[in-house]
C-alpha positions as CSV (number, residue, x, y, z in Angstrom):
1,M,-20.7,-18.0,9.1
2,K,-21.1,-18.6,12.8
3,R,-22.4,-15.8,15.0
4,T,-19.2,-15.6,16.9
5,A,-17.3,-15.0,13.7
6,L,-19.7,-12.1,12.8
7,L,-19.0,-10.6,16.2
8,A,-15.2,-10.7,15.6
9,L,-15.7,-9.3,12.1
10,A,-17.2,-6.2,13.6
11,V,-14.0,-5.3,15.3
12,L,-12.1,-5.2,12.0
13,P,-14.6,-3.4,9.7
14,F,-12.2,-1.5,7.6
15,L,-10.7,-4.8,6.3
16,F,-14.1,-6.0,5.1
17,T,-13.9,-4.2,1.7
18,S,-13.9,-5.1,-2.0
19,C,-10.4,-3.5,-2.2
20,E,-7.8,-6.3,-2.2
21,E,-4.6,-4.2,-2.4
22,S,-4.0,-0.5,-1.8
23,D,-0.7,1.4,-2.3
24,L,-0.1,5.0,-1.6
25,L,3.3,6.5,-2.7
26,Y,4.1,10.0,-1.6
27,I,6.9,12.0,-3.2
28,L,7.4,14.9,-0.8
29,N,9.3,18.1,-1.2
30,P,10.7,19.6,2.1
31,D,8.2,22.5,1.9
32,G,5.2,20.0,2.1
33,S,4.3,20.1,-1.5
34,G,4.4,16.8,-3.5
35,R,2.6,14.2,-5.5
36,V,0.9,11.1,-4.3
37,T,-0.1,8.0,-6.4
38,N,-3.0,6.0,-5.2
39,R,-3.2,2.5,-6.6
40,E,-6.0,0.1,-5.7
41,R,-7.0,-3.4,-6.8
42,I,-10.7,-3.9,-6.5
43,L,-12.4,-7.3,-6.4
44,A,-15.2,-6.6,-8.8
45,S,-16.7,-10.1,-8.3
46,Q,-17.5,-9.2,-4.7
47,L,-19.6,-6.3,-6.0
48,D,-21.3,-8.7,-8.6
49,I,-19.9,-6.7,-11.4
50,Y,-18.8,-8.5,-14.6
51,G,-18.3,-7.8,-18.3
52,K,-15.9,-5.3,-19.9
53,E,-18.4,-2.4,-20.1
54,A,-19.5,-2.7,-16.5
55,L,-15.9,-3.1,-15.3
56,Q,-14.9,0.1,-17.2
57,G,-17.8,1.9,-15.6
58,L,-16.7,0.7,-12.2
59,A,-13.1,2.0,-12.9
60,I,-14.2,5.4,-14.1
61,S,-16.7,5.9,-11.3
62,T,-14.0,4.9,-8.8
63,L,-11.6,7.4,-10.3
64,A,-14.4,10.0,-10.2
65,Q,-14.8,9.5,-6.5
66,F,-11.0,9.9,-6.0
67,V,-11.2,13.3,-7.8
68,L,-14.5,14.5,-6.4
69,R,-13.9,13.6,-2.7
70,S,-10.2,14.5,-2.4
71,K,-9.4,17.9,-0.9
72,G,-6.2,20.0,-1.0
73,V,-5.3,18.9,-4.5
74,D,-4.0,21.5,-7.1
75,A,-4.1,19.1,-10.1
76,W,-4.4,15.5,-11.2
77,E,-1.3,14.4,-13.1
78,K,-2.6,11.1,-14.1
79,V,-5.7,8.8,-13.9
80,S,-5.7,5.3,-15.4
81,Y,-7.2,1.9,-15.0
82,T,-6.5,-1.7,-16.0
83,L,-8.8,-4.6,-16.3
84,A,-7.0,-7.7,-15.0
85,E,-7.5,-11.1,-16.6
86,N,-9.0,-12.5,-13.4
87,G,-11.7,-9.8,-13.4
88,D,-10.2,-7.4,-10.9
89,V,-10.1,-3.7,-11.6
90,I,-6.9,-1.8,-11.0
91,V,-7.3,2.0,-10.7
92,E,-4.5,4.5,-10.3
93,A,-4.5,8.3,-9.7
94,T,-1.7,10.7,-9.1
95,A,-2.5,14.0,-7.4
96,L,-0.4,17.1,-6.9
97,F,-0.8,18.8,-3.6
98,P,0.6,22.1,-2.2
99,D,0.6,21.1,1.5
100,L,0.7,17.5,2.9
101,G,-0.8,18.7,6.2
102,K,-3.9,19.9,4.4
103,L,-4.3,17.0,2.0
104,E,-7.4,14.7,2.4
105,L,-7.0,12.0,-0.2
106,A,-10.1,10.0,-1.0
107,T,-9.9,6.2,-1.4
108,T,-12.2,3.2,-1.5
109,A,-9.8,1.1,0.5
110,S,-8.9,0.4,4.1
111,T,-5.9,2.7,3.7
112,P,-7.5,5.7,5.5
113,P,-6.3,4.1,8.8
114,L,-2.8,4.7,7.5
115,A,-3.4,8.0,5.8
116,T,-6.3,9.7,7.7
117,G,-5.2,12.0,10.5
118,L,-1.7,12.4,9.0
119,K,0.3,15.2,10.7
120,F,3.1,17.0,8.9
121,D,5.5,19.4,10.6
122,R,8.0,21.4,8.4
123,G,10.3,21.7,11.4
124,G,12.2,24.8,12.4
125,E,15.0,26.0,14.7
126,G,16.1,23.0,16.7
127,R,13.1,20.9,15.5
128,P,13.3,18.3,12.7
129,A,10.6,18.0,10.1
130,S,8.3,15.1,10.7
131,I,5.4,13.0,9.5
132,Q,3.2,11.1,11.9
133,L,0.3,8.7,11.1
134,R,-2.6,7.7,13.3
135,S,-2.6,4.2,14.7
136,P,-5.1,2.1,12.7
137,I,-6.9,1.3,15.9
138,S,-7.7,5.0,16.4
139,S,-9.4,5.1,12.9
140,M,-11.8,2.3,13.7
141,P,-15.3,2.8,15.1
142,Q,-15.0,2.8,18.8
143,Q,-17.1,1.0,21.4
144,E,-19.4,3.2,23.5
145,K,-18.0,3.6,27.1
146,S,-19.7,1.7,29.8
147,E,-21.7,3.9,32.2
148,G,-21.5,1.4,35.1
149,P,-18.7,0.6,37.5
150,P,-15.8,-1.5,36.2
151,P,-16.2,-5.2,36.4
152,D,-14.6,-7.1,39.3
153,A,-11.7,-9.6,38.9
154,E,-14.0,-12.6,38.9
155,T,-16.2,-11.2,36.1
156,V,-13.1,-10.3,34.1
157,A,-11.7,-13.8,34.4
158,K,-15.0,-15.3,33.3
159,E,-15.2,-12.9,30.3
160,I,-11.6,-13.8,29.3
161,E,-12.5,-17.5,29.3
162,K,-15.7,-16.8,27.3
163,T,-13.9,-14.7,24.8
164,R,-11.2,-17.3,24.2
165,G,-13.8,-19.9,23.7
166,N,-15.6,-17.7,21.1
167,W,-12.3,-17.0,19.4
168,E,-11.5,-20.7,19.1
169,Q,-14.8,-21.3,17.3
170,A,-14.6,-18.2,15.1
171,E,-11.0,-18.1,14.0
172,E,-11.3,-20.8,11.3
173,N,-14.0,-18.7,9.6
174,I,-12.5,-15.2,10.2
175,R,-9.1,-15.8,8.5
176,P,-10.5,-17.0,5.1
177,S,-13.1,-14.3,5.1
178,F,-10.5,-11.5,5.1
179,G,-8.0,-13.4,3.0
180,N,-4.7,-11.5,2.3
181,K,-6.0,-7.9,1.9
182,R,-3.3,-5.4,2.4
183,S,-2.6,-1.7,2.5
184,K,0.8,0.0,2.1
185,V,1.9,3.6,2.4
186,T,5.4,4.9,1.3
187,F,7.0,8.3,1.8
188,H,9.9,9.4,-0.5
189,I,11.2,12.5,1.3
190,G,13.2,15.5,0.2
191,G,15.6,15.2,3.0
192,E,17.7,12.8,5.1
193,I,15.9,10.7,7.7
194,S,17.2,11.2,11.2
195,S,14.8,8.9,13.2
196,F,11.7,6.7,12.7
197,S,9.5,4.4,14.7
198,N,7.2,1.6,13.4
199,F,8.0,2.5,9.8
200,K,10.4,0.3,7.7
201,K,13.3,2.3,6.3
202,D,13.7,1.5,2.6
203,A,16.5,4.0,1.8
204,K,18.2,7.0,3.4
205,N,15.2,9.2,2.4
206,Q,12.3,6.6,2.2
207,V,10.1,4.8,4.7
208,S,7.1,2.6,4.3
209,L,4.4,0.9,6.4
210,E,2.3,-2.1,5.4
211,I,-0.6,-3.7,7.1
212,T,-2.4,-6.9,6.1
213,A,-5.5,-8.7,7.1
214,P,-3.6,-11.6,8.7
215,Q,-1.5,-9.1,10.6
216,M,-4.6,-7.3,12.0
217,I,-6.1,-10.6,13.0
218,D,-2.9,-11.7,14.7
219,S,-2.9,-8.4,16.7
220,L,-6.5,-9.1,17.9
221,E,-5.5,-12.7,18.8
222,K,-2.5,-11.5,20.8
223,V,-4.9,-9.4,22.9
224,I,-7.3,-12.3,23.4
225,L,-4.5,-14.7,24.5
226,D,-2.5,-12.3,26.7
227,D,-3.9,-12.1,30.2
228,Q,-2.7,-8.6,30.9
229,L,-3.8,-7.1,27.6
230,A,-7.2,-8.8,27.9
231,R,-7.7,-7.5,31.4
232,E,-6.8,-4.0,30.4
233,V,-9.6,-4.1,27.8
234,L,-12.2,-5.8,30.0
235,E,-11.5,-3.7,33.1
236,T,-12.6,-0.6,31.3
237,G,-16.0,-2.2,30.6
238,G,-15.1,-2.8,27.0
239,K,-15.1,-6.1,25.0
240,I,-12.5,-7.7,22.9
241,M,-15.0,-9.2,20.4
242,A,-18.0,-7.0,20.0
243,N,-20.5,-5.9,17.4
244,D,-20.4,-2.2,18.2
245,G,-16.8,-1.2,17.5
246,A,-13.1,-1.8,18.1
247,P,-11.8,-3.0,21.5
248,P,-10.4,-0.1,23.6
249,I,-6.7,-0.9,22.9
250,K,-4.2,1.9,23.5
251,P,-2.8,3.1,20.2
252,D,0.8,2.6,21.2
253,T,-0.1,-1.0,22.4
254,F,-1.7,-1.7,19.0
255,N,1.3,-0.3,17.2
256,R,3.6,-2.6,19.2
257,L,1.4,-5.7,18.5
258,S,1.2,-4.9,14.7
259,F,4.5,-3.1,13.9
260,G,6.9,-3.8,16.7
261,E,7.2,-0.6,18.8
262,A,5.0,0.9,21.5
263,K,5.5,4.3,19.9
264,P,3.7,6.5,17.4
265,I,4.1,5.8,13.6
266,R,6.5,8.6,13.0
267,V,9.5,9.7,10.9
268,E,11.7,12.7,11.4
269,F,14.0,14.1,8.8
270,K,16.4,17.0,8.0
271,P,14.9,18.9,5.1
272,G,17.1,18.9,1.9
273,G,16.5,20.1,-1.6
274,A,13.3,19.8,-3.6
275,I,12.8,16.4,-5.3
276,F,10.9,18.0,-8.2
277,D,9.6,21.3,-9.6
278,Y,6.1,21.5,-8.0
279,P,4.8,24.6,-9.8
280,G,6.1,23.3,-13.1
281,A,4.4,20.0,-12.5
282,V,1.0,21.6,-11.7
283,E,1.3,23.8,-14.8
284,A,2.0,20.8,-17.0
285,A,-0.8,18.7,-15.6
286,K,-3.3,21.5,-16.1
287,A,-2.1,22.2,-19.6
288,N,-2.2,18.5,-20.8
289,P,-5.1,16.7,-19.1
290,S,-5.6,13.1,-20.2
291,E,-8.6,12.0,-22.2
292,L,-9.6,9.7,-19.3
293,L,-9.4,12.6,-16.8
294,G,-11.9,14.4,-19.1
295,Q,-14.3,11.4,-18.9
296,V,-13.9,11.4,-15.1
297,Q,-14.7,15.1,-14.9
298,K,-17.7,14.8,-17.2
299,L,-19.1,12.1,-14.9
300,I,-18.6,14.3,-11.9
301,E,-20.3,17.3,-13.6
302,S,-23.3,15.2,-14.9
303,P,-26.6,15.7,-13.0
């Protein structure tokens, strides 16, 4: 791969992962309790892992990381895995949590940019309940701020020209490298949605958000090719293509480029009735743990 391609790869590090697909489905009661199912498809071949026994080991160790590293979980309702015919490993884990605002869900995928930093507000008098996600650009490693004075207009113009030349050379290598990796998060909410931004509304009480590798690359390209956006980045002393972190793009600007609106990723809703009996679900999960969950817990407890 050409050096310029490697530089561009550095601004999209969370897409460079062995996880091809990641889906998070939240079933949320209005009090903040709920269940979340994390499903990931892992490209085992990228990890040089082959053979049924080795793939099973990868699946169980991945599930163990989900259980070990997640915080704010009362019980695990289900853990499972499937070995696909093409050699991929599909892992799935469902967690029961008492408070969405305190949940820290572990994952091997690039989904943390969609789930990390999640804010939940139960609402109150005159205030709707809400869920807000961090912009993916805010979850990426950030470039160090330049200590010197901002570059002048001539320097910025030359840097834009140089960056566009590098991009023209690098793009043909970048897109195949990332393929069609994707991450999706869905919220099924105990209440009626009153407003939302950047989410897609799937039903009166459900929204989702999906981000793909091509979509991320398109957003970067829009910055490179737009004079005003490119200047905004470069005038801060930052770079659009760099090896030390993401370009300093404003979160709302990134959201507009990727999802359509220069607003936070947010949904507001009027709380309704509980979708399911949370205490009963926790009790049932603890009383009837699966055999696979037992294997996962043994792996966690082993020295």
